[in-house]
Backbone as XML, in Angstrom:
<?xml version="1.0"?>
<chain id="A" units="angstrom">
  <residue number="1" name="MET">
    <atom name="N" x="0.539" y="-0.883" z="-0.135"/>
    <atom name="CA" x="0.032" y="0.076" z="0.228"/>
    <atom name="C" x="0.972" y="1.050" z="-0.134"/>
  </residue>
  <residue number="2" name="LYS">
    <atom name="N" x="0.660" y="2.208" z="-0.930"/>
    <atom name="CA" x="1.114" y="3.344" z="-1.122"/>
    <atom name="C" x="0.541" y="4.499" z="0.247"/>
  </residue>
  <residue number="3" name="PHE">
    <atom name="N" x="1.805" y="5.535" z="0.304"/>
    <atom name="CA" x="0.645" y="6.622" z="0.430"/>
    <atom name="C" x="1.568" y="7.825" z="1.270"/>
  </residue>
  <residue number="4" name="GLU">
    <atom name="N" x="1.090" y="9.285" z="0.672"/>
    <atom name="CA" x="2.332" y="10.100" z="1.095"/>
    <atom name="C" x="2.032" y="10.273" z="2.626"/>
  </residue>
  <residue number="5" name="THR">
    <atom name="N" x="2.931" y="10.841" z="3.022"/>
    <atom name="CA" x="3.275" y="11.933" z="4.537"/>
    <atom name="C" x="3.881" y="13.226" z="4.323"/>
  </residue>
  <residue number="6" name="GLU">
    <atom name="N" x="3.080" y="14.238" z="5.167"/>
    <atom name="CA" x="3.718" y="15.644" z="5.165"/>
    <atom name="C" x="3.757" y="16.205" z="6.405"/>
  </residue>
  <residue number="7" name="LYS">
    <atom name="N" x="3.649" y="16.916" z="6.936"/>
    <atom name="CA" x="3.388" y="17.759" z="8.327"/>
    <atom name="C" x="3.279" y="18.992" z="7.831"/>
  </residue>
  <residue number="8" name="LEU">
    <atom name="N" x="1.728" y="19.382" z="8.609"/>
    <atom name="CA" x="0.725" y="20.621" z="7.359"/>
    <atom name="C" x="0.742" y="21.763" z="9.509"/>
  </residue>
  <residue number="9" name="ASP">
    <atom name="N" x="1.711" y="22.491" z="9.719"/>
    <atom name="CA" x="1.819" y="23.197" z="11.239"/>
    <atom name="C" x="1.600" y="22.077" z="11.804"/>
  </residue>
  <residue number="10" name="ASN">
    <atom name="N" x="0.295" y="22.094" z="12.961"/>
    <atom name="CA" x="1.185" y="21.305" z="13.701"/>
    <atom name="C" x="0.955" y="19.720" z="14.028"/>
  </residue>
  <residue number="11" name="ALA">
    <atom name="N" x="0.025" y="19.568" z="12.597"/>
    <atom name="CA" x="-0.491" y="18.544" z="12.237"/>
    <atom name="C" x="0.238" y="17.474" z="11.375"/>
  </residue>
  <residue number="12" name="PHE">
    <atom name="N" x="0.051" y="16.150" z="11.555"/>
    <atom name="CA" x="0.587" y="15.238" z="10.349"/>
    <atom name="C" x="-0.715" y="14.858" z="9.703"/>
  </residue>
  <residue number="13" name="VAL">
    <atom name="N" x="0.116" y="14.593" z="8.357"/>
    <atom name="CA" x="-1.248" y="14.504" z="7.321"/>
    <atom name="C" x="-0.731" y="12.894" z="6.489"/>
  </residue>
  <residue number="14" name="PHE">
    <atom name="N" x="-1.929" y="12.302" z="6.953"/>
    <atom name="CA" x="-1.712" y="11.404" z="6.012"/>
    <atom name="C" x="-2.489" y="10.760" z="4.584"/>
  </residue>
  <residue number="15" name="THR">
    <atom name="N" x="-1.937" y="10.743" z="3.895"/>
    <atom name="CA" x="-2.573" y="10.440" z="2.203"/>
    <atom name="C" x="-2.961" y="9.029" z="2.250"/>
  </residue>
  <residue number="16" name="PRO">
    <atom name="N" x="-3.126" y="8.127" z="2.602"/>
    <atom name="CA" x="-3.162" y="6.724" z="1.393"/>
    <atom name="C" x="-3.340" y="6.709" z="-0.136"/>
  </residue>
  <residue number="17" name="VAL">
    <atom name="N" x="-2.205" y="6.424" z="-0.774"/>
    <atom name="CA" x="-2.789" y="6.420" z="-1.938"/>
    <atom name="C" x="-3.319" y="5.087" z="-3.093"/>
  </residue>
  <residue number="18" name="VAL">
    <atom name="N" x="-4.938" y="4.745" z="-2.622"/>
    <atom name="CA" x="-4.917" y="3.643" z="-3.167"/>
    <atom name="C" x="-6.938" y="4.428" z="-3.536"/>
  </residue>
  <residue number="19" name="ARG">
    <atom name="N" x="-7.039" y="3.439" z="-4.321"/>
    <atom name="CA" x="-8.318" y="3.924" z="-4.747"/>
    <atom name="C" x="-9.621" y="3.447" z="-3.401"/>
  </residue>
  <residue number="20" name="ARG">
    <atom name="N" x="-8.992" y="2.010" z="-3.365"/>
    <atom name="CA" x="-9.904" y="1.123" z="-2.175"/>
    <atom name="C" x="-9.468" y="1.058" z="-1.131"/>
  </residue>
  <residue number="21" name="LEU">
    <atom name="N" x="-10.201" y="1.089" z="0.049"/>
    <atom name="CA" x="-9.336" y="0.935" z="1.642"/>
    <atom name="C" x="-10.484" y="0.028" z="1.850"/>
  </residue>
  <residue number="22" name="ASP">
    <atom name="N" x="-9.951" y="-1.369" z="1.884"/>
    <atom name="CA" x="-10.826" y="-3.123" z="1.921"/>
    <atom name="C" x="-9.969" y="-3.761" z="2.613"/>
  </residue>
  <residue number="23" name="ALA">
    <atom name="N" x="-10.550" y="-4.530" z="3.000"/>
    <atom name="CA" x="-9.802" y="-5.995" z="3.737"/>
    <atom name="C" x="-8.238" y="-6.289" z="2.515"/>
  </residue>
  <residue number="24" name="SER">
    <atom name="N" x="-8.036" y="-5.831" z="2.036"/>
    <atom name="CA" x="-6.584" y="-6.251" z="1.293"/>
    <atom name="C" x="-5.552" y="-5.394" z="1.609"/>
  </residue>
  <residue number="25" name="VAL">
    <atom name="N" x="-5.680" y="-4.344" z="2.319"/>
    <atom name="CA" x="-4.794" y="-2.751" z="2.647"/>
    <atom name="C" x="-5.166" y="-3.067" z="4.126"/>
  </residue>
  <residue number="26" name="ALA">
    <atom name="N" x="-6.020" y="-3.307" z="4.783"/>
    <atom name="CA" x="-6.477" y="-2.207" z="6.299"/>
    <atom name="C" x="-5.562" y="-2.706" z="7.183"/>
  </residue>
  <residue number="27" name="LEU">
    <atom name="N" x="-5.064" y="-3.942" z="7.052"/>
    <atom name="CA" x="-3.988" y="-4.176" z="8.127"/>
    <atom name="C" x="-2.782" y="-3.201" z="7.725"/>
  </residue>
  <residue number="28" name="ARG">
    <atom name="N" x="-2.455" y="-3.493" z="6.948"/>
    <atom name="CA" x="-1.208" y="-2.584" z="6.399"/>
    <atom name="C" x="-1.293" y="-0.915" z="6.733"/>
  </residue>
  <residue number="29" name="PHE">
    <atom name="N" x="-2.474" y="-0.204" z="6.124"/>
    <atom name="CA" x="-3.520" y="0.808" z="6.661"/>
    <atom name="C" x="-2.813" y="1.188" z="7.919"/>
  </residue>
  <residue number="30" name="LYS">
    <atom name="N" x="-3.590" y="0.343" z="8.839"/>
    <atom name="CA" x="-3.870" y="0.610" z="10.412"/>
    <atom name="C" x="-2.400" y="0.455" z="10.972"/>
  </residue>
  <residue number="31" name="GLU">
    <atom name="N" x="-1.249" y="0.027" z="10.394"/>
    <atom name="CA" x="-0.456" y="-1.021" z="10.918"/>
    <atom name="C" x="0.963" y="0.853" z="10.518"/>
  </residue>
  <residue number="32" name="ALA">
    <atom name="N" x="0.349" y="1.627" z="9.293"/>
    <atom name="CA" x="1.117" y="2.229" z="9.067"/>
    <atom name="C" x="0.822" y="3.702" z="9.691"/>
  </residue>
  <residue number="33" name="VAL">
    <atom name="N" x="-0.301" y="3.768" z="10.169"/>
    <atom name="CA" x="-0.860" y="5.086" z="10.861"/>
    <atom name="C" x="-0.602" y="4.792" z="12.031"/>
  </residue>
  <residue number="34" name="ALA">
    <atom name="N" x="-0.484" y="3.269" z="12.887"/>
    <atom name="CA" x="0.079" y="3.230" z="14.612"/>
    <atom name="C" x="1.102" y="3.816" z="14.416"/>
  </residue>
  <residue number="35" name="GLY">
    <atom name="N" x="1.794" y="3.131" z="13.168"/>
    <atom name="CA" x="3.701" y="3.549" z="13.682"/>
    <atom name="C" x="4.135" y="5.017" z="13.727"/>
  </residue>
  <residue number="36" name="VAL">
    <atom name="N" x="2.755" y="5.825" z="13.333"/>
    <atom name="CA" x="3.033" y="7.488" z="12.825"/>
    <atom name="C" x="2.686" y="8.079" z="14.251"/>
  </residue>
  <residue number="37" name="ILE">
    <atom name="N" x="1.468" y="7.512" z="15.142"/>
    <atom name="CA" x="1.318" y="7.686" z="16.700"/>
    <atom name="C" x="2.647" y="7.094" z="17.271"/>
  </residue>
  <residue number="38" name="GLN">
    <atom name="N" x="2.809" y="6.045" z="17.433"/>
    <atom name="CA" x="3.805" y="5.311" z="17.945"/>
    <atom name="C" x="5.332" y="6.071" z="17.828"/>
  </residue>
  <residue number="39" name="GLN">
    <atom name="N" x="5.172" y="6.903" z="17.034"/>
    <atom name="CA" x="6.799" y="7.979" z="17.231"/>
    <atom name="C" x="6.346" y="9.176" z="17.439"/>
  </residue>
  <residue number="40" name="GLY">
    <atom name="N" x="4.889" y="9.008" z="18.271"/>
    <atom name="CA" x="4.836" y="10.752" z="18.915"/>
    <atom name="C" x="3.973" y="11.171" z="18.379"/>
  </residue>
  <residue number="41" name="GLU">
    <atom name="N" x="3.617" y="11.106" z="17.452"/>
    <atom name="CA" x="2.117" y="12.159" z="16.489"/>
    <atom name="C" x="1.473" y="12.254" z="17.426"/>
  </residue>
  <residue number="42" name="THR">
    <atom name="N" x="0.534" y="13.167" z="17.678"/>
    <atom name="CA" x="-0.382" y="13.405" z="18.504"/>
    <atom name="C" x="-1.870" y="13.967" z="17.358"/>
  </residue>
  <residue number="43" name="ALA">
    <atom name="N" x="-1.466" y="14.719" z="16.871"/>
    <atom name="CA" x="-2.781" y="15.178" z="15.941"/>
    <atom name="C" x="-2.136" y="15.054" z="14.160"/>
  </residue>
  <residue number="44" name="LEU">
    <atom name="N" x="-3.835" y="14.061" z="13.699"/>
    <atom name="CA" x="-3.390" y="13.404" z="13.000"/>
    <atom name="C" x="-4.382" y="13.863" z="11.826"/>
  </residue>
  <residue number="45" name="ILE">
    <atom name="N" x="-4.283" y="14.303" z="10.726"/>
    <atom name="CA" x="-5.750" y="14.172" z="9.639"/>
    <atom name="C" x="-5.122" y="12.998" z="8.768"/>
  </residue>
  <residue number="46" name="LEU">
    <atom name="N" x="-5.704" y="12.204" z="8.372"/>
    <atom name="CA" x="-6.175" y="11.388" z="7.270"/>
    <atom name="C" x="-7.313" y="12.182" z="6.251"/>
  </residue>
  <residue number="47" name="ASP">
    <atom name="N" x="-5.880" y="12.567" z="5.213"/>
    <atom name="CA" x="-6.882" y="12.895" z="4.126"/>
    <atom name="C" x="-7.373" y="12.058" z="2.924"/>
  </residue>
  <residue number="48" name="PHE">
    <atom name="N" x="-8.693" y="11.149" z="2.861"/>
    <atom name="CA" x="-8.725" y="10.279" z="1.702"/>
    <atom name="C" x="-9.391" y="10.929" z="-0.003"/>
  </residue>
  <residue number="49" name="SER">
    <atom name="N" x="-8.482" y="11.923" z="-0.004"/>
    <atom name="CA" x="-8.999" y="12.390" z="-1.480"/>
    <atom name="C" x="-8.923" y="11.372" z="-2.827"/>
  </residue>
  <residue number="50" name="ARG">
    <atom name="N" x="-7.525" y="10.729" z="-2.355"/>
    <atom name="CA" x="-7.234" y="9.730" z="-3.237"/>
    <atom name="C" x="-8.131" y="8.010" z="-3.117"/>
  </residue>
  <residue number="51" name="VAL">
    <atom name="N" x="-8.880" y="8.289" z="-2.145"/>
    <atom name="CA" x="-9.513" y="6.851" z="-1.958"/>
    <atom name="C" x="-11.073" y="7.169" z="-2.393"/>
  </residue>
  <residue number="52" name="ASP">
    <atom name="N" x="-11.848" y="6.238" z="-3.055"/>
    <atom name="CA" x="-13.120" y="6.224" z="-3.836"/>
    <atom name="C" x="-14.030" y="5.024" z="-2.655"/>
  </residue>
  <residue number="53" name="PHE">
    <atom name="N" x="-13.326" y="3.895" z="-1.782"/>
    <atom name="CA" x="-14.006" y="2.913" z="-1.326"/>
    <atom name="C" x="-13.294" y="2.774" z="-0.069"/>
  </residue>
  <residue number="54" name="ILE">
    <atom name="N" x="-14.273" y="2.025" z="0.648"/>
    <atom name="CA" x="-14.062" y="1.752" z="2.244"/>
    <atom name="C" x="-14.895" y="1.003" z="2.663"/>
  </residue>
  <residue number="55" name="ASP">
    <atom name="N" x="-14.447" y="-0.122" z="3.671"/>
    <atom name="CA" x="-15.236" y="-1.283" z="3.607"/>
    <atom name="C" x="-15.045" y="-1.467" z="5.301"/>
  </residue>
  <residue number="56" name="SER">
    <atom name="N" x="-15.872" y="-2.554" z="5.814"/>
    <atom name="CA" x="-15.738" y="-2.335" z="7.414"/>
    <atom name="C" x="-14.509" y="-2.682" z="7.768"/>
  </residue>
  <residue number="57" name="SER">
    <atom name="N" x="-13.893" y="-2.998" z="7.285"/>
    <atom name="CA" x="-12.359" y="-3.387" z="7.912"/>
    <atom name="C" x="-11.380" y="-2.352" z="7.769"/>
  </residue>
  <residue number="58" name="CYS">
    <atom name="N" x="-12.061" y="-1.614" z="7.114"/>
    <atom name="CA" x="-11.207" y="0.096" z="6.999"/>
    <atom name="C" x="-11.500" y="0.768" z="8.404"/>
  </residue>
  <residue number="59" name="LEU">
    <atom name="N" x="-13.002" y="0.678" z="8.373"/>
    <atom name="CA" x="-13.929" y="1.053" z="9.473"/>
    <atom name="C" x="-13.079" y="0.564" z="10.854"/>
  </residue>
  <residue number="60" name="GLY">
    <atom name="N" x="-13.001" y="-0.850" z="10.813"/>
    <atom name="CA" x="-12.160" y="-1.061" z="11.861"/>
    <atom name="C" x="-10.786" y="-1.089" z="12.523"/>
  </residue>
  <residue number="61" name="ALA">
    <atom name="N" x="-10.586" y="-0.749" z="11.149"/>
    <atom name="CA" x="-8.901" y="-0.059" z="11.097"/>
    <atom name="C" x="-8.749" y="1.526" z="12.159"/>
  </residue>
  <residue number="62" name="LEU">
    <atom name="N" x="-9.905" y="1.789" z="11.145"/>
    <atom name="CA" x="-10.011" y="3.839" z="12.108"/>
    <atom name="C" x="-10.546" y="3.354" z="13.521"/>
  </residue>
  <residue number="63" name="ILE">
    <atom name="N" x="-11.305" y="2.996" z="13.795"/>
    <atom name="CA" x="-11.472" y="2.695" z="15.514"/>
    <atom name="C" x="-10.262" y="2.392" z="16.202"/>
  </residue>
  <residue number="64" name="SER">
    <atom name="N" x="-10.048" y="1.050" z="15.667"/>
    <atom name="CA" x="-8.460" y="0.561" z="16.520"/>
    <atom name="C" x="-7.480" y="1.738" z="16.703"/>
  </residue>
  <residue number="65" name="LEU">
    <atom name="N" x="-7.503" y="2.819" z="15.499"/>
    <atom name="CA" x="-6.393" y="3.721" z="15.467"/>
    <atom name="C" x="-7.048" y="5.406" z="16.772"/>
  </residue>
  <residue number="66" name="LEU">
    <atom name="N" x="-8.164" y="5.046" z="16.452"/>
    <atom name="CA" x="-9.037" y="6.362" z="17.640"/>
    <atom name="C" x="-8.639" y="6.011" z="19.166"/>
  </residue>
  <residue number="67" name="LYS">
    <atom name="N" x="-8.525" y="4.330" z="18.994"/>
    <atom name="CA" x="-8.677" y="3.765" z="20.443"/>
    <atom name="C" x="-6.724" y="4.084" z="21.115"/>
  </residue>
  <residue number="68" name="LEU">
    <atom name="N" x="-6.015" y="3.985" z="20.077"/>
    <atom name="CA" x="-4.937" y="3.929" z="19.949"/>
    <atom name="C" x="-4.515" y="5.857" z="20.559"/>
  </residue>
  <residue number="69" name="LEU">
    <atom name="N" x="-5.124" y="6.338" z="20.002"/>
    <atom name="CA" x="-4.603" y="7.828" z="20.452"/>
    <atom name="C" x="-5.792" y="8.924" z="21.545"/>
  </residue>
  <residue number="70" name="SER">
    <atom name="N" x="-6.470" y="7.469" z="22.119"/>
    <atom name="CA" x="-7.574" y="8.176" z="23.009"/>
    <atom name="C" x="-6.884" y="8.678" z="24.436"/>
  </residue>
  <residue number="71" name="GLY">
    <atom name="N" x="-7.559" y="9.640" z="24.800"/>
    <atom name="CA" x="-6.349" y="10.321" z="25.502"/>
    <atom name="C" x="-5.253" y="10.978" z="25.115"/>
  </residue>
  <residue number="72" name="LYS">
    <atom name="N" x="-4.605" y="10.492" z="24.414"/>
    <atom name="CA" x="-3.459" y="11.152" z="23.545"/>
    <atom name="C" x="-2.933" y="12.234" z="22.831"/>
  </residue>
  <residue number="73" name="GLY">
    <atom name="N" x="-4.275" y="12.160" z="21.824"/>
    <atom name="CA" x="-4.455" y="12.812" z="20.956"/>
    <atom name="C" x="-5.478" y="13.406" z="19.878"/>
  </residue>
  <residue number="74" name="GLN">
    <atom name="N" x="-5.764" y="13.615" z="18.809"/>
    <atom name="CA" x="-6.573" y="13.766" z="17.817"/>
    <atom name="C" x="-6.513" y="12.729" z="16.807"/>
  </residue>
  <residue number="75" name="LEU">
    <atom name="N" x="-7.393" y="12.326" z="15.909"/>
    <atom name="CA" x="-7.482" y="12.066" z="14.671"/>
    <atom name="C" x="-8.873" y="12.935" z="13.707"/>
  </residue>
  <residue number="76" name="VAL">
    <atom name="N" x="-8.521" y="13.508" z="12.623"/>
    <atom name="CA" x="-9.377" y="13.746" z="11.877"/>
    <atom name="C" x="-9.350" y="13.648" z="11.031"/>
  </residue>
  <residue number="77" name="ILE">
    <atom name="N" x="-10.548" y="13.734" z="9.734"/>
    <atom name="CA" x="-10.682" y="12.542" z="8.410"/>
    <atom name="C" x="-11.311" y="13.546" z="7.566"/>
  </residue>
  <residue number="78" name="CYS">
    <atom name="N" x="-10.518" y="13.771" z="6.500"/>
    <atom name="CA" x="-10.636" y="15.096" z="5.835"/>
    <atom name="C" x="-10.984" y="14.668" z="3.989"/>
  </residue>
  <residue number="79" name="ALA">
    <atom name="N" x="-11.573" y="14.885" z="3.226"/>
    <atom name="CA" x="-11.943" y="15.107" z="1.806"/>
    <atom name="C" x="-12.082" y="13.783" z="1.652"/>
  </residue>
  <residue number="80" name="LEU">
    <atom name="N" x="-13.885" y="13.571" z="2.439"/>
    <atom name="CA" x="-14.255" y="12.428" z="1.923"/>
    <atom name="C" x="-15.700" y="12.391" z="0.544"/>
  </residue>
  <residue number="81" name="ASN">
    <atom name="N" x="-15.118" y="11.391" z="-0.393"/>
    <atom name="CA" x="-16.522" y="11.516" z="-1.460"/>
    <atom name="C" x="-17.624" y="11.151" z="-1.073"/>
  </residue>
  <residue number="82" name="SER">
    <atom name="N" x="-18.977" y="11.287" z="-1.957"/>
    <atom name="CA" x="-20.247" y="11.113" z="-1.244"/>
    <atom name="C" x="-20.088" y="9.486" z="-0.610"/>
  </residue>
  <residue number="83" name="ASN">
    <atom name="N" x="-20.110" y="8.501" z="-1.468"/>
    <atom name="CA" x="-20.290" y="7.247" z="-1.206"/>
    <atom name="C" x="-19.958" y="6.835" z="0.229"/>
  </residue>
  <residue number="84" name="ILE">
    <atom name="N" x="-18.477" y="7.425" z="0.775"/>
    <atom name="CA" x="-17.620" y="7.223" z="2.422"/>
    <atom name="C" x="-18.527" y="8.139" z="3.352"/>
  </residue>
  <residue number="85" name="LYS">
    <atom name="N" x="-18.786" y="9.131" z="2.463"/>
    <atom name="CA" x="-19.563" y="10.199" z="3.788"/>
    <atom name="C" x="-21.039" y="9.021" z="3.664"/>
  </residue>
  <residue number="86" name="ALA">
    <atom name="N" x="-21.755" y="8.981" z="2.927"/>
    <atom name="CA" x="-22.951" y="7.895" z="3.285"/>
    <atom name="C" x="-22.459" y="7.056" z="3.661"/>
  </residue>
  <residue number="87" name="MET">
    <atom name="N" x="-21.158" y="6.119" z="3.909"/>
    <atom name="CA" x="-20.911" y="5.046" z="4.772"/>
    <atom name="C" x="-20.556" y="5.280" z="6.369"/>
  </residue>
  <residue number="88" name="PHE">
    <atom name="N" x="-20.135" y="6.554" z="6.103"/>
    <atom name="CA" x="-19.819" y="7.227" z="7.865"/>
    <atom name="C" x="-20.898" y="7.384" z="8.405"/>
  </residue>
  <residue number="89" name="SER">
    <atom name="N" x="-22.051" y="7.416" z="7.534"/>
    <atom name="CA" x="-23.481" y="8.443" z="8.091"/>
    <atom name="C" x="-24.295" y="7.072" z="8.375"/>
  </residue>
  <residue number="90" name="LEU">
    <atom name="N" x="-24.360" y="5.952" z="7.264"/>
    <atom name="CA" x="-24.695" y="4.803" z="7.764"/>
    <atom name="C" x="-24.742" y="3.607" z="9.027"/>
  </residue>
  <residue number="91" name="THR">
    <atom name="N" x="-23.333" y="3.639" z="9.337"/>
    <atom name="CA" x="-22.883" y="3.158" z="10.729"/>
    <atom name="C" x="-22.687" y="4.442" z="11.659"/>
  </residue>
  <residue number="92" name="ARG">
    <atom name="N" x="-23.523" y="5.166" z="11.559"/>
    <atom name="CA" x="-23.155" y="5.898" z="12.370"/>
    <atom name="C" x="-21.831" y="6.364" z="13.034"/>
  </residue>
  <residue number="93" name="MET">
    <atom name="N" x="-20.466" y="6.426" z="12.426"/>
    <atom name="CA" x="-19.290" y="6.583" z="12.701"/>
    <atom name="C" x="-19.478" y="7.800" z="12.600"/>
  </residue>
  <residue number="94" name="ASP">
    <atom name="N" x="-19.933" y="9.397" z="11.787"/>
    <atom name="CA" x="-20.178" y="10.162" z="11.600"/>
    <atom name="C" x="-20.371" y="10.899" z="12.622"/>
  </residue>
  <residue number="95" name="ARG">
    <atom name="N" x="-20.586" y="10.101" z="13.887"/>
    <atom name="CA" x="-21.370" y="10.571" z="15.460"/>
    <atom name="C" x="-19.419" y="10.629" z="16.347"/>
  </residue>
  <residue number="96" name="VAL">
    <atom name="N" x="-18.763" y="9.380" z="16.028"/>
    <atom name="CA" x="-18.061" y="9.269" z="16.240"/>
    <atom name="C" x="-16.767" y="9.667" z="15.967"/>
  </residue>
  <residue number="97" name="PHE">
    <atom name="N" x="-15.932" y="9.957" z="14.712"/>
    <atom name="CA" x="-15.123" y="10.774" z="14.331"/>
    <atom name="C" x="-15.279" y="12.273" z="13.265"/>
  </residue>
  <residue number="98" name="THR">
    <atom name="N" x="-14.193" y="13.084" z="13.650"/>
    <atom name="CA" x="-14.574" y="14.372" z="13.147"/>
    <atom name="C" x="-14.072" y="14.527" z="11.798"/>
  </residue>
  <residue number="99" name="LEU">
    <atom name="N" x="-15.169" y="14.413" z="10.929"/>
    <atom name="CA" x="-14.774" y="14.637" z="9.349"/>
    <atom name="C" x="-14.913" y="16.112" z="9.009"/>
  </residue>
  <residue number="100" name="CYS">
    <atom name="N" x="-14.011" y="16.022" z="7.892"/>
    <atom name="CA" x="-13.867" y="17.600" z="7.178"/>
    <atom name="C" x="-14.130" y="17.199" z="6.211"/>
  </residue>
  <residue number="101" name="ALA">
    <atom name="N" x="-14.265" y="18.442" z="5.186"/>
    <atom name="CA" x="-14.197" y="18.984" z="4.122"/>
    <atom name="C" x="-12.962" y="18.715" z="3.367"/>
  </residue>
  <residue number="102" name="ASP">
    <atom name="N" x="-11.958" y="19.561" z="3.849"/>
    <atom name="CA" x="-10.839" y="19.262" z="3.016"/>
    <atom name="C" x="-9.675" y="19.754" z="4.333"/>
  </residue>
  <residue number="103" name="ARG">
    <atom name="N" x="-8.394" y="19.881" z="3.691"/>
    <atom name="CA" x="-7.207" y="20.252" z="4.788"/>
    <atom name="C" x="-7.113" y="21.060" z="5.727"/>
  </residue>
  <residue number="104" name="SER">
    <atom name="N" x="-7.593" y="22.436" z="5.632"/>
    <atom name="CA" x="-7.719" y="23.418" z="6.353"/>
    <atom name="C" x="-8.807" y="23.430" z="7.383"/>
  </residue>
  <residue number="105" name="GLU">
    <atom name="N" x="-10.073" y="22.924" z="6.937"/>
    <atom name="CA" x="-11.286" y="22.358" z="7.608"/>
    <atom name="C" x="-10.717" y="21.728" z="9.001"/>
  </residue>
  <residue number="106" name="ALA">
    <atom name="N" x="-9.962" y="20.438" z="8.569"/>
    <atom name="CA" x="-9.337" y="19.735" z="9.310"/>
    <atom name="C" x="-8.483" y="20.221" z="10.374"/>
  </residue>
  <residue number="107" name="LEU">
    <atom name="N" x="-7.501" y="21.018" z="10.263"/>
    <atom name="CA" x="-6.414" y="21.758" z="10.467"/>
    <atom name="C" x="-7.008" y="22.395" z="11.913"/>
  </residue>
  <residue number="108" name="ALA">
    <atom name="N" x="-8.700" y="23.359" z="11.297"/>
    <atom name="CA" x="-9.252" y="24.152" z="12.399"/>
    <atom name="C" x="-9.734" y="23.221" z="13.119"/>
  </residue>
  <residue number="109" name="ALA">
    <atom name="N" x="-10.003" y="22.323" z="12.747"/>
    <atom name="CA" x="-11.035" y="21.378" z="13.505"/>
    <atom name="C" x="-9.696" y="20.666" z="14.723"/>
  </residue>
  <residue number="110" name="LEU">
    <atom name="N" x="-8.701" y="20.302" z="14.505"/>
    <atom name="CA" x="-7.628" y="19.910" z="15.581"/>
    <atom name="C" x="-7.093" y="21.107" z="16.252"/>
  </residue>
  <residue number="111" name="ASN">
    <atom name="N" x="-7.282" y="22.245" z="15.874"/>
    <atom name="CA" x="-6.785" y="23.507" z="16.794"/>
    <atom name="C" x="-8.130" y="24.160" z="17.385"/>
  </residue>
  <residue number="112" name="GLY">
    <atom name="N" x="-9.130" y="23.179" z="17.572"/>
    <atom name="CA" x="-10.420" y="23.642" z="18.226"/>
    <atom name="C" x="-11.527" y="24.925" z="17.799"/>
  </residue>
  <residue number="113" name="GLY">
    <atom name="N" x="-11.067" y="24.961" z="16.086"/>
    <atom name="CA" x="-12.133" y="26.092" z="15.592"/>
    <atom name="C" x="-12.756" y="25.099" z="14.731"/>
  </residue>
</chain>
């Protein structure tokens, strides 16, 4: 699985470069982001601008990452297409995760705005 990373102000941005985040890549995705958390990053933006589809295994990976950060930092997800937004809404995960339209909105959410 390919991904891009960058620092944006005080946040670490992780961008999966795959069209599908499904069972075939969910474990690698989780391990890659968990590695960033274990290195001390506590303000994370997951940029899904290149992702067209996620399944329940990806949602499970996201929940694991949220638990890993619990009490130590924040996780914001941005740039979701309409199908992925619908998946979060249908599963009510939009109440669990902070979802933003783009990176600037995600950065503002991390900074309390």
